[in-house]
N, C-alpha and C positions, 0 to 999 in steps of 0.2 A: 453514556454510563459504562464504566469499565467492569469486566467480569472479575471473578475472584482470581488473583494472580499470586505468584510467588513474590518474595521481596527483593528479587533481582530483575531488573528490566533493562531493555535496550536504551541506549543513551539518546540525548536530545541534540538538536542543532537548530539554528534559527537565523536571523534575529527573531526568536520565537514569540517574544512578548508583543512585538509590533504586528506580526502576522496573526497572532491570536487575538489581538485587539480588533483587527478588521474582520476576523471570522465572527466575533461577537456582533459587530455591525451587520454582517451578512445575515446572521440569524435574526436580528431585529428587523431587518429589511423585509422579512417575510410578512410582517404584520404592521409595519410602520411606514408612513410616508417619509420622503427625504426631509421635509420641513420638520417632522416630529423627531427624526433622528438627529437633525442639526441641533434641536433644542435639548437633547438629552445631556445630562452631566457625566458624559463618559470621558475618561482620561486614558490616553495611551500609556500603558504600563511602563514603556521605555521611552522617555521624552524624545521627541523628534530631534531636539537639538543636541542629544547626547553623543551621537555619532553621525558622520556624513551618510553612512549606510542607512541608519535608521530614518534619517531625514528623507532619503530617496524613497525608501519603502513606505513611509507615512504618506507622502504626497501621491505616490502611485496608488495606494489603497483608496484614498479619497477620490482620485479620478475615476477608478474602476467602479466606485459606488455612486458616481455622479454627484458627489457632495462638493467637489471643487473642480473648476475648469482648469485645463492644462495651462492656459495663459496666465492664470492667477497663481500658479505653483511657484513658490520660492525655491531657490536652490536649483541645482543641475537636474536635467531630466534622467530618469532611471533607465538604465539599460535592462530591459525586461523582456518577457515573451512578446514577440512582435505580433500582436493581435490585430491584424489588418482587417479593415472592413470590406474585404472582397474575397472572392473565391480563389483559392490557391490549389491548382491541380498539380499533383506530384511535386510540389515545391520542396517537399521534404528531401527528395533525392538531390535537388540542386543545392539546397541549404548545406547538406553534408559535404558535397563536392566543393562548394565555395569556401567552407570552413577549412578544408584540407588545403586548399590553394593558399589561403591566407597564412596558414602555418608554414608552408614551404617558402613563401616569398619573405617571411620574417626570419628565416633561418640563416644564421651567419655562415654555415657550412657551405651554402650555395655560392657564396662569393669566392671561398677558397677553391671550390671544385672548378668554377669558371676560370679562375686565374691560372690553375695548374693543369687541369685536364684539357683546356682548350688548346694547349700546346701540342697535344697529340690528336685531339679530335675537334675540328673546327666548328662542328655543328652545336657545340656546347655554348658557344658565344651567344647564340640567340635564344638559349633556353629560358632565362628570366623573362624576356619580352614575349616569347611564345606563351608562357604560362599567364602572363598579365592579359594577353590577348584572349585566351580562353576564359579568364575570369570575366572580362568585359562582355564577351558574347553570352556567357551563361547568365549574367545578371540581366542582360536585355531580354533573353528569352524567358527568364523568370517574370519580367514585367508583362510580356505578352500573355503568359499564362494567367497572371493575376487579373488581366483585363477581360478574359473570357468569362461570360456569364454561364450559369449552370445549364441553361438551355442547350448550349453547344456541347455539353458533356456527353450526350448520348449520340452525337454524330460520329460515325465510324471513322471518318477521316481525321477528326480531332483526336480520337482515341489512338489511332495509329501513329500520328505525328508525335503525340506525347510519349508513346511507348518508345519511339526511336530516340527522343531526347533523353528519356530515362537511361537508355543503354549508354549514351554518351556520358551522362552524369556518373554512372557506375564506373565507366572506364577511367574517367578523370580521378575518381576516388582511389581506384586500384593503383594507378600510376603514381599518385601522390603518396600513397602509403609505401610503394616500392621505393620511391626516392627517400622517404623518411627513414626506412629501414637501413638503406645503405649509408645514408648520411650518419645515422646513429653508430653504425659499425665503424665508420671512418673516425668519428670522435673517440670511440673506445680505443682504437688502435693508435691514434696520434699521427702527427704529420710525418714521423720517421717512417712508419709503415707505408704511407702514401708513396714515398719515393721508392721503397722496396718493391711495392706492388703497383707502381704507377701505371703500367700498360694495362694491367688487369682492371684496375679501378676506372681508368679512362674508358675502357670498353663498356663497363657497366653503366656509367653515367651517359655515354654516348648512345647506348640502346635506349635509355630513358628519354633522351632528347629526341630521338627518332620516333618514339611512341607518342610524344607530345605533338610532333608535327603531324602524325596520323590523326590525332584527335582533332587538330585543326581542320583537317580534311573532312572528318566525320561531321563536324559542326557546319561546315559549308554545305554538305549534303542535306542536312536537316533544315538549314535556311532555305535551300532550293525547294525542298518538299513544301515548306510553308508558302513560298511564292506561287508554286504550281497549283496547289489545291486549296488555298485559303481565300482566293479573291471573292468567292461567292459568300463567304462567311461574314456575318455581321458582327464585328468586335466592337463593343460600345467604347466611346471615348473616355467615359468615366464610369466608376463602379455602379453596378445596377442596384446593389443592396447597400443601403446605408444604415449604420447602427444608430440608434437613438437611446440614450440612457445606458443603463448598465445590465449586463448579463450575469454579473457575478452574484448570484443568489444561491446559497446552499440549499439543497432540497429539503423541504421540511419532513419531519418525521410523519409517517402515516398514522393519522388518528381515525377514530371510528367515523367522524363526520366527513373525512376525505374519501371513504370507501363508497364510491357512488354506485348506486343500483345493485347492491349486494344484499340488502335487508332480507329478501325472501329466501335466497340461498343460505344466508347466514342462519336464519331461523330454522330452515330444514335440517342443517347439520347439527345445530344444537338440540333440536328435538330428537334426532336419532341417537345422539349421545346421552341425552337425558333418560332415555328409555330404560325401564327397570327390568327388561327382559333378561332372563338368566343365561340365554344363549349368546355366544360370541357373534360379532357383527363385522363384516367387511364393507367399508364405505368407499366408493370411488368417485372421484371428481375428475371429469375429462373435458377436453376441448383443445383448440389449437393454441399454439404458443402465443403469449401475450394477452390472453383473456383474464389473467389474474387468478389462476387456480391456486398457486402457492400462497399469494396474499390472502385469499379468502380462508384457506384451510389454516394457515398459521394464525390468523385473527381468532378463529374459533378455537384452535388448539391452546392458545395462551389463556383464553377465557375458561376452558373446561378442564385443563390438565390437572388442576388441584383436586378434582373430584376422583382422580385415578391414582392410587398409591404408587404406581409405576408408570412412568411416561417416557417416551423418547421420540426423537425425530431423526430420520436417516435420509440424507439426499443420495439417490441411487445414480441417476444420470445414465448416459449411454455406455460409459466405461466403468465397469465394476468387476469384482469377483465375489462370489458367494462367501468365501472365507474372509474377505476384507469386510464385507457388510456385517457378518455375524460377529467378527472381532470388534467392530465399532459398537454394535449393539451391546455386546457383553461389557465393554468398558464403560458405556454410558449408564446402563442400569445398575452396575456393580462398583462404580468408581469410588464409593466411600465405604462400603462394607465388605465387598467381595475380596477374598484371599485366594487366588488360584493356586492349585497344587502344582501346576505346570505353567510354564510361560505361554501366554496367549498366542504369541507368535508361532509356537511349535504345535498348536492344536490344528487338527483338520476339521472339516465342516461337521462331521458327526459329533466329535468331542465338544465342539463349540456349542451345538444345539443342546447337548446334554447338560453342559454347564449353565447355559441360559435358563433351561427349564428348572435346574436346581435353585438358581438365584430367584427366579420369579415365584416358585412355589404355586400357590393358588390365588395369589393376589390379583386384584382387578387392574387391568393394564390398558393404556392408550398408546398406540404407536402410529406414527406418520411415516409412510414411505413416499418421498417426494420425487417427482420426475422419473417415473418407472416406464421403461420402454419395452419391457419383455415380461410376459406372463410367468416365466420360469422363475423370476426373482421371488414372487410370492410363494410358489410351490417349493422352491428349494430352500428358501430362507424362513418363512413364517408358518407354513401349513402345519408342520409337525409340532412346532412350539405352541401354536394357537389352539390345537386340539386338546392340550392339557389345561387350558384356562377356562374361566367362566366369567360371563358379563364383561368381556373385554372387547376392545374395538381397534381395528386397523383402518386408517384412512390412506388411500392411495390417490396421488395425483398422477395424471398421464395424459399424453397427447394421442394415445392410441385407444380405439374403441374395443379392440380385442382384450386389452388389459382391463379396460373398464368393465367388461362382462364378468369379472371376478366378484362383482358386488353381491352381497346378500340381497334377497328379494326386497325390492322397493327401496334400496339404498344406493342407487346410482344417480349422481347428479351431473348432467351434461350442461356445461356452461354455454351460454349463447352470447353473441356480441350485444353490447348495450343498445337499448332502443334510442330513438332519436333524442328524446327529452333528456334522458340520462347522459347520453354521449355529449350533447351540447353543454350540459351542466358541467361535466368533468373537464371538457376543453376549456370552458370559460373560467373555471377555478384556476387553472394553470396559466391561461392567457392574460387574464385581468386579476392580478393577485389582490389588489386592494378592494375591489368591489365584487368580484366574481360575476359581474353582470356585463353583458355585451352592449356596447353603445349602439344606438339605433342605426347609425350610418354603416356600421360593420356587420349588421345581422346577416345580410345576404352572403357576403364572402365567408363569414364564419360558418354559416350553414353549408356552404360549398366545401369547405375544408373538412368539416365533420362528416359529410357525406362521403368524401373520398377515404376517410379513415375506416369506414365500414364498421363502426361501433367497437373497434379494438381498443381496449384501455391503454395499452403500451403505446399504440400509435397516437392516440388522443393526447396522452401526456407529452409525448415527444413533440408533436406539432404545437401544443399549447406553450411548451417551454420556448420553442423556436419563435413563435409569434409574439411572445411577451416581450422580446427584445426589440421589436420593431415599433416605429412610430404609429400610434393608433389612428391612422387616417385611412380613408377608403383607398386612396391612390397608393399608398405604401403597401397596404395589405393585398390589393389586387395585383400589384407588381410582383410581390412575393409569390402569390398563388399561381399567377400565370407562368412564372418562371419554373415552377416545380410540377406543372401539370403533366409533363412527359413522364417524369419519375413516378408520380402518383398513379398514372394510368397503367403501370406495369402490373402483371398478374400477381407478383409476390409483393403484396402491399406492405407487409410488416418491414421487410428489409428495405424496400424502396423508401418508406417514410423515415425509417431510422437513418438511412443514408443521407437524408436531408441535413441532419445535424452533423454528420461527418463532412459533408460538402461545405458546411459553414465553418469549418475548423481552419485556422491558419496552419501553415505547413509544419512548424515545429510541434504544435499540438497533435497533428496527425501522426507524426512519428511515434509520439508517446502513447497515443490511443491504440495504434496498430501493435505496438509492442506489448500491450497488456494481453493481446490475444494469445501470446506465446505461453502464458500460464495455463495450467490444465483447467478444465471445466470445473466450475464451482470453487476454484482456488481462492483463498483469502490472501490478499496481497498486503505486505507491510509497507506503510509509507516510506520508511527509511530505506528499505532495500530498493524500491522503485526509484526513488530519488537518486540514489547512488548509481543505479544501473543506467538511468537516463543521463547522468552526468558523464559516465564512462563512455556512453555511446556518442556523446557530443550533441545531444538533443537540446541541452540548455545553453543558450547564448547569453553572455553577460560581459561586463567589463570589470575593471579592477575595483570598482566601488561597491559591488554586491556579489555575494558568493554564488557559484553555480548551484549549490544546493537550495539556496533561497529561491532562485528563479525556477528550478525544477518543482519545488513544492508549490509554488503559485500555479504552475501548469497543472499539477494534480488537482488543485482546488478548482480550476477552471473546468477541467474534464467532469468533475463531480457536479458542478453547477449546471452543466449541460445535459445532465442525466445520462451520460455515457458510462459512468462508473457509479457504484452505489457505496455509500459509507456503511461500514460494519460497526465501527467503534471510534469514538473520539477520545483524545487523551486529556490530561489535566489542564491543558491550555485551550481546549476547544478545538485543537487541530485534528485533522483526520489521522487516525492511528492505523486503521486497517480498512481496506475497501475490497470490492469485488466487481466483476463484469457479469452482467446478465447473460444467460445462455444465448438468447437471441441476438443481442448486441455482439457477443463473441462470434457467432456465426457470420455476422455481417463483417466484422473486423477481419476474420480469417479469409473470407472471400476476397475482400479488397487486398489484403496483404499478398495473397497469391497472384491476383491480377496485376498488381503493381510491383511484383518481384521483390516485395519488402521482406517477406518471410514465410515460413511454412511450419505448421504445428500438426503433429499426429498424436492423438491420445491412444493409439494402438501401437505405437513405436515402429511404424512402418516407413521405410525409406525407398521402397522400390520405385514409386512413381514420382518421386520428388525431383524438382528441377535442380540440375546441378549448378545452376547459376544463383541459387538461393543464398541469401546473405544472413538471415536470421533463422535458426533451426531449433525446434522444440520437439523432443520425443520423450513421452512419459513411459515409464516402465521398461526402459531400455534393458535388455538382457546382455550380460557380459560376453556371452558366446556369439552374440549377433552383431559383431562390429560392422558398421555400414560398409557395404561394398561400393557404394556410389561415392565418388570424389566430389568435394565441394571446395573448389579452389578460391572462391570469393567469400567464403564464410566469415562473418564477423561475430556471430553470437551463437552460443550453444546452451540450451536449457535441457537438463535431464533431471527432473525432480522426482524423488521417490522411486528411483530405478535401480537396477543392478548394473553397475558401471564398472568395468574392468580397466586396469592400467593398459592393457593391450589395446582395448578399444579407444582409449584416450590418445595413446601414442599414434594410432592410425589417423585419428582426426588431426592431431597436432602436425603430423608430417605433411598433410595435404592442405592445411588451412593456416598458412603462415601469418595471416593478417587478423587472426581472432582477437576480439576486443573484450567480450564478456564470456566467462565460463561459470555458469551457475549449476552446481551439482548438489544442492541442498537436499538432505534426507536420502541421498543415494547410498548404496551399499559399497561405495568405493573404499579401499583400504590403503591405496598407494597412488601417489602422483608420479607420473613418468618423468625422468630427467629431461626429456625433450621439451618440457614446458618452458625451459630457459630460452628456447629459440623464438618464442612468441613475443617479439619486441613490442607489438601493438597492444598486448594484453593490459587492460586497465581494471578489470574486476574479476576476482576470484572468490567464488562462494562455495564453501565446503562445510557449511553448518550442519551439525548433527549427522556427520559421516563417521566412518571408522578409520579415518586417516591418522596415522600414528606420527608421521614426520613429514617435513617439506624438504625437498632437495635443495642443496646449497645453491644451485643455479638460479634460484629465485632472485638472487641479487642482480641478474641480468635484466630483469623486467623493469627497466628504467621508467616506463610509463605507468606502472601500476598505481591505482588510486585507492582501491578497496581490497583488503585481504580479510575475509570473514571466516575464521576458523573456530567460531563459538561451538561449544559442546562437542568437540572432536576429541581424539586421544593424544593430541599434540602437547607435549610437555615443554618443549624448548624451541624457540624460534631459530631459524638459520642465522649465522653470525653476519652474513652479508646483508640482512634485511635493512641495515642502516644505510645501505648504498642506494636504496630505492627512494630517491629524494622527493618524488612526487606523491608519495603515499599520504592519503588524506584520512583514511579510516582503518584502524587496526583493531580488530575484534577477536579476542582469543581467551577462551576459558575452558575448563574441563569440569563436568559434573562427576563427582566421585561417589555421591550417594543420591540415587534418583528419587528415593522416598523422602529425602530432605529431613531426616530425623537428627542427623549429625550436624554440629555447628558448622563444620567445614565440609558441607555438602558440595561446594564447588570451589575451584581454585583457579588461579590465573597462571601466567607464565612469567619466567624471569625476564626482566627488561634487558634488552640487549645492550652491550656496551656501545657507547656513542649514539644512544637513542636521540640525543639532542640534535643529531644531523637531520632528523625528519622534521624539518621546520614547517611542512605543510599539514601536519597532523591536526585533524579536528576532533577525532574520536580515538581514545586509548582505553580499551577494555579488554581484559583486565591484566594488570601487571602486579607482581609482588613487590612489596616495599623492600627497599635496599638502602644501604647507607648513602649511595650517590644518586638516588632517584630525584631528590630534591634539586640537586644541581643540574640534572638533565632536563627537568621540567622548565627551568628558567628560560631556556632557549625556545620552548614550544609555545609561542604566543597565540597561535590560532586554535588551541585546544578548547573545545566546547564541552566534551564529556569525558570524564576521568574516573576510572574504577581502579582502586588499589586494594589488594588483599594482604593478609599476613602483616598487618600494622601493629607495631608495639610501641610502648612508651618511648623507646629509644629513638624511633623515627619521627615522633610527633613534633619535636622541637624544630626540625628543619623542614619536614614534608608539608606540614599544614601551612606555614607561611608562604612556601613556594606555590602551593595550590591556590592560596588566597590571591596571589598576584596575577593569576592568569586573567587577562582583560576580557575574554569572551566566555568564561566558564558558565555553563547553564546547568550541568548535571554532575553530581559527585557521589561516588559510592566509596565508603570506608568500611573494610571488613577486617576486624581484629584477628590476630594470629590464632586465638582460641577463645573459648567462652569465658575464661578467667581473666583475660587480658583487659585491663582498664584503659579506656580511650580518654585522653585529656584534650579537650577541644578548645582550650583558652586561646590558642594562637590561630584558630580557624576563623578567618574573617574576610570572606570573598569580596573582592573589589568590583567584580563584574555586575552590571545592572541587569544582566540577563539570567542571573543565577535564580533557579526556582525549584530544582529538584535535588532532594538530599535523601540518601540511603545510608543508614549507619547500622552495622551489625557488630555488636560488642557491648561490653559493660561500661556504663557511664561513670565518670568520676563525680565526686561530690561537687555541687555547684554548676553543673553542665548547663542548666537553664539560664544562668547568669552570664554565660559566654556570649561573645558577639554574634555568633551564628544564630542564636535565638533572640537575643536582646536587640541587635541591630538589623538582622536580616529575616527574622521570624515572620514579619508582616509580608515579605516578598515571596515566601515559600508557597508553592502550589501543590507540591507533591512531597510527602514525607513518609518514609518506610523505616521502621525501627524493629530490631530484633535482638533478643538476648541482652536486654539493657540492664538487667539485674536490679530493677527497682522494687521497693517494697510498698510504695504508695500507689494511689490510683493514677495511672499515667494520663487518663483523659482529663482529670482535674488539673494535673500539673502543666500539661502543655497547651491546653485550650486558650489561655490568655496571651500566649506568645505567638500563635499562628492563626490569626483570625481569617486569613484569606485562603486557607488550604481548600483544595477541591478533591484531593485524594489522600487518605490516611490509612496505613497498614501497620498494625501492632502485632508482633509475633513473639511470644515468650518474653515479654518485656517486664512483667511484674508478678510478684507473689501475692498481691492484694486479694481480698475476698469480696470486695465490693467495687463496682465501677459505676460512675455517675457522669452522664453527659449533661452538664449543668445548664441552667436556664439561659437560653439565648446564645449558646456557644456553637462554634463551627457554623457560621451563617452561610458560608459558601460551599460547604463540603457536599460532594455528589457521591463519593464512594467511601465507605468505611469497612475495614476488614479488621476483625478481632480474632486472633488464632492462638491456640495453645496457651491460654491463661488457665493453668491447672487448678488454681485455688478459688477462682471466682464463683461465688454462690448467688450473686445478685447484681442485676444491671438495671439502671433507671435512666429514662430520658426526661429531662426537665422541660418545662414549658417553653415553647418557641425555640427549642433547640433543633438543629438539623433541619432548617426550613426548606433546603434545596436538596436534600438527600434523595438519591435515585437507587443506589445499590447498597444494601446492608448485608454483610456476610459475617456470621458468627459461627466459628468452627472449632471444635475440640476444646470446649469449656466443660469438662466432664462433671463438675460439681455444680453447674448452673441448674438448680432444681425449682426455680420460680420463673413464671412468665415475666419478661421484662416489663416494667411499668412505663407507660407513655408511648408505646409503639402506635397506638391508635391515632396519635396526634401527627404522625408523619404523613401528611397529605401528599407529599410529592414523591413518596417511595413507590418504586415500580418492581423492584426485585428484592426478595428477602430469602436468605439461606440460613437455616438453623440446623446445623449438622454436628453429629457426634457430641451431643450434650448429655446431661444426666439421663439415665435410663428411663426415668418417669417423666421427662420433660414433655414428650409428645402427648401423653395422656393428659397432662395439665393444660397443654395448649388447646387441645380439642375440647376439653371440659369448659374452658373459658370462652369457647366460641370465638377465638380470635380471628379466624379467617373471615367470618361474617362481619367482624368489626372493621376489616380493612379491605373493603371491596375494590378499592382503587389500585391495589397491588396486583400487577399482572402475573407475577410468578412468585409463588411461595413454596419453599422446600423445607420440610421439617422431618428430619430422618436421624 
């Protein structure tokens, strides 16, 4: 269920409908057998015969669900994430090195170099064969690693040997990148410069050849180590662990019946909150990580918050500032009515407390402070505020008992591990999804596993998930249990058990899993950004028949199904929209990332003790005056989210990290990008979203490998002229917000499309460009576009622009924004040919007869997402559009009509899950007909100031879980309470009437 959004959203990419189809099956697989799923009348929205790519994804999805055997699959095999049924230690480093070798060997420049430079340097003649030799050796070593079972992982000699091999793999990657850099320069300069600088170039490539020879020697040393120290090691001839069935099951949403063993604690918390005592109350819930403190508290909070006029939840974590927490609280409690006299960002802690007290008044409040590590958080943040309130409650979750001592008398709940019965129940629910009952022959081994988990819910769920993928035989389960006994016996049970899921990951999934630890604690990660970053890093391996983004998206789904990432929100197609990593899982990932030299993250922005060999680096809260003094010559990735980043600091990094691949500075206070960025030939991803950057240097044109340029919500008005030389660019995201309150029609605008935009033939995402007379002609050549956003559209542009957009064969998402609120959009020629098209956003006045246009008559049934703004209608928009868009799952209407009544007619919008009605200034009455909105989950009615009647039919919305009624008629809340509507809708988890 999507939350209240603006009517402008990030684009889509796919093949979305095929992927979404299988996500639907994945959800069904939680409660259905394979035989039942086979019998369901489900049809793939994008027929598998429509494209070669869809066919491959279709059959791959069936295989992953266990609905079709590989041998029965028609068509070619899908090049997909290599989900091998065996343990792969540090294979991620080898995968990267082998990928780089493949790129070099396929490079035409190497033939020219050998032919010309070998005249001056004879060692170059053997360079290609030496590289192939290294490739063969690394592939063989990768096979050896795959054959090691997890019992051997804890043997120090194995760890040491793998560490040495990792160093070789990293050395290979560095040398291959060095070759690529100089080969790129040679291509830029041309053959004439080769002859002018022949001796210099020969020396450069000769040095590379010598380094390749040294790598061969390093490989021989690693092989000798294996011969010397591995004879006593039992390496199985075949994989120890064999998969049976599918592991690709999306995690079900936590329902009350899934919360095992919490009934007593739940009743205690509810009882404390129900108390009619006039005094304030501090409730603390404590216990070790993984016991379910947050899950319990949030379950109670969602049940009880409607009884408190003001409520808020703040996640504190170990990294915080009091000013930051107070600012977040003030924004939360005052987001709809509070009008600050000064900018919140400029307030100190004292001013913030005073403003919060003014907003709260004497109202009854419920606050949750989640994951508190320091008593001072409460004293500095809440104590003064709390003293001015009455009959209010603060619930604190913590792992520390000193923090728990803040509780009012009798209001401390210390969670304990689950008892044996509840622990076994929880484990069996996850291990045996269909029956939740343990077969008799597995009772002994199941009991042993549960005993090792020590009643920790997170560990039980993790083990249950892991065992659910194994064949339910005593032999298979004993084999798995015996294999992991060493891990389970370690003192740190939580990380040891979680590491079991990590050890079960294939190499390319491990890269992606560890990569997520670079994001700050509690960070909400966007699917689109993650996918683009993984593609830039080279973690997604594919062939010409399916896109890298599709493969990366499937990897993300796989990580979620393994409980290593948690879904925050799904989109209109049922795909993951946002996700996050649990704190404990992140701790594990950070530990592994450090041990395997993958990367390092510091939430305190410290670089003092970081390994200079680090390849991925994340520092949160970087200060511009604290440029890192440590050099990172092998750095590939820099994350600095929400920090103070200076051009001087960036220039320092750029000068020492010439192989940088991903630069993510989202939400940082950077205002300038240094010219030296043009030297980073390897750079594939630049993220500057929501920064203060005003322009990009012209040297961007040198970044020939750049795939993603994200400059959304920056101050950049014009793209560099040379951007069209970046031929590998796949995603160009650029817009500016000019009115943050979104009251003006043109609250956001795009950039001028560069001349020769048509050169960027790899573009999949183009957001947002201004309509121009030649834009249509430019789009004709961009056949891979999936998401297109165009602003400042006028009637002059429509005749050419709309047919050009309609011809895009892969179009999935389209935004059209008129030049102003009086500009009429004529959509007669908008007739998308793409079978993937499902998301339409239109901002501007409709011409007469718009609903008779092909976009609604021919494509309306395919639309899943529709957002309309400033449409200039006089009739009821819901009655108008309902017959044309029966399959919508998301609908947003903002300033679309001057009507006084709105009716959701009987049986309409059968698939809709999210409905947003905003800024309909004349609406006085809203009615929901019988059997309308049968699947609605989120209903948001905002800024209908004349709505002075309680909408009819709300009680019938049995699937509704979230209801917001904000900024309506001044008497609406009184009428709502008088009608006892909250009591009539007990199934709704969250109701806001303000």
